[in-house]
C-alpha positions as CSV (number, residue, x, y, z in Angstrom):
1,M,115.7,-73.7,50.0
2,R,114.5,-76.3,47.5
3,L,111.5,-75.1,44.9
4,L,110.2,-77.5,42.4
5,V,108.4,-74.2,39.9
6,T,106.4,-76.1,37.3
7,G,105.6,-74.9,34.2
8,G,109.1,-72.5,34.4
9,A,109.7,-72.2,30.9
10,G,107.0,-70.2,30.4
11,F,106.1,-66.3,30.3
12,I,105.8,-65.8,34.3
13,G,107.4,-69.1,35.4
14,S,111.0,-68.1,34.0
15,H,110.5,-64.7,35.5
16,F,109.8,-66.1,38.7
17,I,112.7,-68.7,37.8
18,R,115.0,-66.3,37.2
19,H,114.3,-63.1,40.1
20,I,114.2,-66.5,43.2
21,L,117.9,-67.5,41.9
22,A,118.8,-63.5,42.0
23,T,117.3,-62.9,45.0
24,Y,118.5,-66.1,47.2
25,P,121.4,-66.9,47.0
26,S,121.3,-70.7,48.8
27,Y,118.1,-71.4,46.5
28,H,117.9,-74.4,44.8
29,V,115.3,-74.7,42.0
30,M,114.0,-77.4,39.8
31,N,111.9,-76.6,36.5
32,L,109.7,-78.8,35.7
33,D,107.2,-78.0,32.2
34,K,106.1,-80.3,29.3
35,L,107.3,-77.7,26.8
36,T,104.2,-77.5,24.9
37,Y,103.7,-74.7,22.3
38,A,103.8,-71.7,25.3
39,G,107.0,-73.1,26.9
40,N,110.5,-72.1,25.7
41,L,114.3,-73.1,27.3
42,E,115.2,-70.1,25.2
43,N,113.9,-68.2,28.0
44,L,116.1,-69.1,30.8
45,A,119.2,-70.2,28.6
46,D,120.9,-67.8,30.9
47,L,121.1,-70.8,33.5
48,E,121.1,-73.4,32.1
49,S,125.2,-73.6,33.6
50,D,123.9,-72.4,37.2
51,P,124.4,-75.5,39.0
52,R,121.3,-74.3,41.5
53,Y,119.2,-74.7,38.8
54,R,118.2,-77.6,36.7
55,F,115.3,-78.3,34.1
56,V,113.2,-81.7,33.8
57,Q,110.8,-82.0,30.8
58,G,107.7,-83.8,31.9
59,D,104.0,-83.8,32.7
60,I,102.5,-82.0,35.9
61,C,99.8,-84.6,35.2
62,E,102.1,-87.5,35.6
63,P,102.5,-89.2,39.3
64,S,105.7,-90.9,38.3
65,V,107.7,-87.8,36.9
66,V,106.3,-85.7,40.0
67,D,106.7,-87.4,42.4
68,P,110.9,-88.0,42.5
69,L,110.8,-83.8,42.2
70,A,108.8,-83.1,45.0
71,R,110.7,-86.0,47.2
72,E,113.7,-83.3,46.8
73,A,112.3,-80.2,47.4
74,D,111.0,-77.8,49.8
75,V,108.0,-76.5,48.3
76,I,106.1,-76.1,45.0
77,V,104.9,-73.1,42.9
78,N,102.8,-74.1,40.5
79,F,102.6,-72.0,37.2
80,A,101.9,-74.4,35.0
81,A,98.6,-74.3,33.2
82,E,96.9,-73.9,29.9
83,T,96.3,-70.0,29.9
84,H,94.5,-68.6,26.6
85,V,90.7,-67.8,26.9
86,D,90.6,-68.8,22.7
87,R,91.9,-71.6,23.2
88,S,90.3,-73.2,26.3
89,I,86.8,-71.9,23.8
90,L,88.2,-74.0,21.0
91,E,89.4,-77.0,22.9
92,P,88.3,-76.9,26.6
93,G,88.9,-80.5,27.8
94,S,93.6,-79.3,27.6
95,F,92.4,-76.9,30.0
96,I,90.3,-79.5,32.4
97,R,93.2,-81.8,32.5
98,T,96.2,-79.8,32.9
99,D,94.9,-76.7,35.6
100,V,92.7,-79.1,37.5
101,Q,94.1,-82.8,37.4
102,G,97.6,-81.7,36.9
103,T,97.3,-79.9,40.2
104,H,95.7,-82.6,42.1
105,V,99.1,-84.3,41.2
106,L,101.3,-81.7,42.6
107,L,98.5,-81.3,45.4
108,E,99.1,-84.7,46.0
109,A,102.7,-85.0,46.4
110,A,102.9,-81.9,48.5
111,R,101.3,-83.7,51.0
112,K,102.8,-87.4,50.6
113,Y,106.6,-85.5,51.2
114,Q,105.2,-82.5,53.6
115,H,106.4,-79.7,51.7
116,R,106.5,-76.5,53.3
117,R,104.9,-74.6,51.4
118,Y,102.3,-75.1,48.6
119,V,101.6,-72.0,46.0
120,Q,99.1,-72.1,42.9
121,I,99.3,-69.3,40.8
122,S,95.7,-67.9,39.3
123,T,94.1,-65.1,37.8
124,D,92.0,-62.2,38.5
125,E,89.8,-64.1,35.7
126,V,88.3,-66.7,37.8
127,Y,86.0,-63.6,39.5
128,G,84.0,-63.3,36.0
129,S,83.2,-59.3,35.6
130,I,82.8,-56.5,37.6
131,D,81.0,-52.9,36.1
132,T,82.4,-51.3,39.5
133,G,84.3,-51.0,41.9
134,V,86.6,-54.6,42.8
135,F,87.2,-57.6,43.6
136,S,88.5,-58.9,47.2
137,E,89.6,-62.7,47.6
138,D,86.3,-63.5,49.5
139,D,84.2,-62.3,46.4
140,R,82.1,-65.1,44.5
141,L,83.5,-67.0,41.5
142,Q,81.9,-66.4,38.4
143,P,84.2,-67.4,35.8
144,S,83.2,-66.8,32.3
145,S,85.5,-69.4,30.0
146,P,86.7,-73.1,30.2
147,Y,89.6,-71.1,31.1
148,S,88.7,-69.3,34.2
149,A,86.6,-72.3,35.3
150,S,89.4,-74.7,35.5
151,K,91.2,-72.1,37.5
152,A,88.7,-71.9,39.8
153,A,88.4,-75.0,40.4
154,G,92.1,-75.7,40.5
155,D,92.4,-72.8,43.1
156,L,89.5,-74.5,45.0
157,L,91.0,-78.2,45.0
158,T,94.7,-76.1,46.3
159,L,92.3,-74.4,49.3
160,S,90.4,-77.1,50.4
161,Y,93.8,-79.5,50.8
162,F,95.0,-77.0,53.8
163,T,91.1,-77.6,55.5
164,T,90.9,-81.2,55.2
165,Y,94.8,-82.5,55.3
166,G,96.5,-79.1,57.0
167,L,99.3,-78.9,53.9
168,P,99.6,-75.1,53.9
169,T,98.6,-73.9,50.9
170,L,98.3,-70.5,49.4
171,V,96.7,-69.0,46.2
172,T,97.9,-66.0,44.1
173,R,95.6,-64.1,41.6
174,S,97.2,-61.9,39.5
175,S,95.6,-59.2,36.8
176,N,97.2,-59.7,33.3
177,N,100.3,-59.6,33.4
178,F,103.3,-58.7,30.6
179,G,106.2,-57.7,29.6
180,P,109.2,-59.6,27.9
181,N,109.0,-62.9,26.7
182,Q,105.7,-63.7,26.6
183,Y,104.4,-65.9,24.0
184,P,102.5,-63.8,21.4
185,E,98.9,-64.7,21.1
186,K,98.3,-62.3,24.0
187,L,97.2,-58.9,23.7
188,I,100.1,-56.7,24.2
189,P,102.8,-58.8,22.7
190,L,100.5,-60.2,19.7
191,F,99.9,-56.4,19.0
192,I,103.2,-55.3,18.9
193,T,104.9,-57.7,17.2
194,N,101.6,-57.4,14.5
195,A,102.5,-53.8,14.6
196,I,106.1,-54.2,14.0
197,D,105.5,-55.9,10.4
198,G,102.8,-53.6,9.7
199,V,99.8,-56.1,10.4
200,P,96.1,-55.6,11.3
201,L,95.8,-55.3,15.1
202,P,92.6,-57.4,15.6
203,V,90.8,-55.6,18.5
204,Y,87.4,-57.4,20.2
205,G,83.8,-55.8,19.9
206,D,84.1,-51.9,20.7
207,G,87.8,-51.9,22.3
208,M,86.1,-50.9,25.4
209,N,87.4,-53.9,27.6
210,V,88.8,-53.5,30.6
211,R,92.1,-55.0,32.2
212,D,94.5,-53.9,34.9
213,W,97.9,-54.4,33.9
214,L,100.3,-55.6,36.0
215,F,104.4,-55.7,34.8
216,V,105.8,-59.3,35.1
217,L,108.6,-58.1,37.4
218,D,106.2,-56.8,40.3
219,N,104.2,-59.9,39.7
220,C,107.1,-61.9,40.0
221,R,107.9,-59.6,43.7
222,G,104.5,-60.4,44.8
223,I,104.7,-64.3,44.5
224,D,107.9,-64.2,46.6
225,L,106.1,-62.1,49.1
226,V,103.0,-64.5,49.1
227,L,105.4,-67.5,49.3
228,H,107.5,-66.4,52.3
229,R,105.2,-64.6,54.4
230,G,101.4,-65.4,53.5
231,Q,99.2,-67.0,55.3
232,A,98.8,-70.2,55.2
233,G,95.4,-71.2,53.1
234,S,94.5,-67.6,51.9
235,I,94.4,-66.1,48.5
236,Y,96.3,-62.9,47.7
237,N,95.4,-60.7,44.6
238,I,98.0,-59.2,42.6
239,G,97.3,-56.1,41.2
240,G,99.4,-53.3,39.1
241,D,96.2,-50.2,39.8
242,N,96.2,-49.7,35.9
243,E,93.2,-49.9,34.6
244,R,93.3,-49.7,30.9
245,T,91.1,-50.3,28.2
246,N,92.4,-52.9,25.1
247,L,91.9,-49.7,22.7
248,E,93.8,-47.4,25.0
249,V,96.8,-50.3,25.0
250,T,96.3,-50.6,21.6
251,R,97.0,-47.1,20.7
252,L,100.0,-47.0,23.1
253,I,101.6,-49.8,21.2
254,L,101.0,-48.0,17.8
255,R,102.3,-44.5,18.7
256,E,105.9,-45.7,20.9
257,L,105.9,-47.7,17.4
258,G,105.1,-44.6,14.9
259,R,102.8,-46.7,13.4
260,P,99.6,-45.5,12.2
261,E,95.7,-46.3,14.2
262,S,94.9,-47.1,10.3
263,L,96.3,-50.6,11.3
264,I,93.5,-51.2,13.9
265,H,91.0,-54.0,13.2
266,Y,87.9,-54.8,14.9
267,V,87.0,-58.3,14.9
268,L,83.6,-60.4,16.1
269,D,83.8,-59.8,19.9
270,R,84.4,-63.0,21.8
271,A,82.8,-65.4,23.6
272,G,81.5,-64.9,26.6
273,H,84.0,-61.8,26.5
274,D,84.2,-60.3,30.5
275,R,83.6,-56.7,30.6
276,R,86.0,-55.4,33.1
277,Y,88.3,-57.1,35.9
278,A,89.5,-55.0,39.2
279,L,90.9,-56.1,42.3
280,D,91.2,-55.3,45.7
281,C,95.2,-55.6,46.8
282,T,94.7,-54.5,50.3
283,R,95.7,-57.6,51.7
284,I,99.2,-58.5,49.9
285,A,99.9,-54.5,50.6
286,T,100.1,-56.0,54.3
287,L,102.9,-57.9,53.3
288,G,104.5,-55.2,51.9
289,F,103.9,-54.9,48.4
290,R,102.9,-52.1,46.1
291,P,104.0,-52.3,42.3
292,A,107.4,-50.8,41.5
293,F,106.9,-50.5,37.9
294,R,104.4,-47.6,36.1
295,F,102.7,-48.8,33.4
296,E,103.9,-46.4,30.7
297,D,107.3,-46.7,31.7
298,A,107.2,-50.5,31.6
299,L,104.9,-51.0,28.4
300,R,107.5,-49.2,26.0
301,A,110.2,-51.4,28.1
302,T,108.4,-54.2,26.6
303,V,107.8,-52.5,23.0
304,H,111.6,-52.1,22.8
305,W,112.4,-55.5,23.8
306,Y,110.1,-57.1,21.3
307,A,111.7,-54.2,18.5
308,D,115.1,-55.3,20.0
309,H,114.6,-59.8,19.9
310,P,112.7,-60.6,16.7
311,S,114.7,-63.9,16.3
312,W,112.7,-64.8,19.6
313,W,109.5,-64.2,18.6
314,R,108.9,-64.6,14.9
315,K,110.1,-68.4,14.7
316,L,106.7,-68.4,17.0
317,R,104.8,-67.3,14.6
318,A,106.4,-68.7,11.7
319,G,105.0,-72.4,13.5
320,E,102.4,-73.7,15.0
321,F,100.9,-69.9,16.6
322,Q,100.7,-68.9,12.4
323,H,98.2,-71.6,11.9
324,Y,96.1,-70.5,15.2
325,Y,96.0,-67.2,14.3
326,Q,94.8,-67.7,10.7
327,Q,92.6,-70.0,12.2
328,Q,91.1,-67.2,14.9
329,Y,91.2,-64.0,12.9
330,E,91.0,-64.4,9.2
331,N,87.4,-65.6,9.3
332,R,86.3,-62.9,12.1
């Protein structure tokens, strides 16, 4: 099988590419990535000499870039997206362009070349917040931020191509991913790297917002199952069954690094901040999925990866991220 993976130099996409090539020796992967701030070719440096892997720098919003690659592929797996909620509040336009218009370009290419599968990688944030219980795939979408709204729009567009054109599309919606190589703007890598440097950890509001945490390798296994066994036209939730408050996660990170809780710094809550996410993952369980990693073990491994790879993240914090970080948090 020949896969066109978009956004493959990012966090989840790079882990997925490595998973696919390790699991399926006969598969070939083309990685199309624009290399914006969160795309990092170091994430796949070990694959540069693999003849089954090819990298192309380019924008999914440009048909002239996508078309020749799609012509060579059997399937598209779309990880390419603007994903950070805080950034979407500051500059929503780029999220609409990539997450909606870019999705449209990819779907048109998949339709043109009659691809066997098109998998849209999405998020549990499209459902909005839920006080009790869990969201199933058939629940109403209530996105709270420009980011989650743009992802919801991309999901609906993807599903419409199955209904209208018969394109075998699928959507995965995962809970909060974490693991090695995650850009240090998201909660877990931000707090790990801050704690290593003895910098305050900015906890939104009262810190009691709840997220279901999913180790990135488990998500890759789930996406793999959906790609190969999922029913076309369907949505699959992928969760870790690891609900934790942000404050709990913060304290676990500090404890693992031997840092004091005095580093916790409560800041003004994010606008439209969802209180709790939770997923019903019964549907993907029927494909044989269940998380393989305990949260505590995976978090410990993640903490130590960042501690052991300071050269990977220090250069990020010294560049564009540092400017953004100061803009976001210093005046809160």
